[in-house]
C-alpha positions, 0 to 999 in steps of 0.5 A: 500500500502506497499513498493509500493505493494498492499496486501490482506489477503488470505481470501480476495484473495479467492474472487478475480481473482488476488493474493495479499497475497504472501509475502517474507522476506529476512534475512541476516544470517551466515552459515557454509559449514560443521560442521568443518568449522570455517569461517562462510559466510554471506548470504541471506535467503528468508522466504516465507509466506501467509498473514493471517491478518494485525494488526496496532499498534497505540501508543497514536496517536503519531505513528503507526506500521503495522504488518503482521501475516503470515503462514510461510513455513518451509525453510527446508521441505517446500522449494526446487528448481527444475531442472530449478532453480525455487523456489517451496514452500509447505504450508503443511509444515509450520514453525509453526502455531502461536499457541504457545507462542514461535511462532512468526508469525508477521513481520514488514510490511516495511520488506515485499516484494510481491510474488505470487504462481503458482501451479505446474501441476506435483506436485499439493502440490507444488507452484512456487514462482514468485517475483512481480515487481513494476509498471513502474519500469524496472529491469536494472540488477545488477549494479556491473555486468556492469564492471566485469573485474575491474574498468573502463579504464581511458580515457586520454585526450590530453588537450595540446593546439596548440599555433601556429598561422596561418597567411593567405596570399592573392595571387591574380591570376588576372582573375582566382580569389583568392587563399587563403593559410595558412602560419605558423607564423614561416615562412617568409612572403614576401609582394608584392612591391607597384608600387608608380606610380599606387598608388591611393590616398586612402584619 
């Protein structure tokens, strides 16, 4: 398991119904629009390949490094996009076969992501590239595309507090019950006169 994906060599894939030998490595590079262009633009280039062998380097038991040996498709002759913008690869056009000393078919396993190839029915020598996704991981899209118009609008909240205090007056209405109405603090509150004759002793 590398980067959450399971990889097999092409030799083992032949005996399985699933495909686990497709790999892709994304490299950042500088390119020019024309030969006269003096301002290079940084971009990403995908290199597609098929896993041929897995090599583990053990440095005296201190740490280990896993390398993938792959057949890499030539990005100039063996890669193209169709009218539907699908990437197609042709393993008849390899960047190299790894036979010469200058050929470097190895790549760090930690740099690899998984793809699988689907045969194009109209062009049998070409295969459509499909990028594999991790299980239980959902594609939420590009985070930067969430707000294309700029920064999020700042929500201004009115944190001012109403310092006025409401008073409540009890207006007895005889048999009709009670009517409770709010009265602001700044208004004059007039109480009801107390009839001393009918006043009961509260103690």
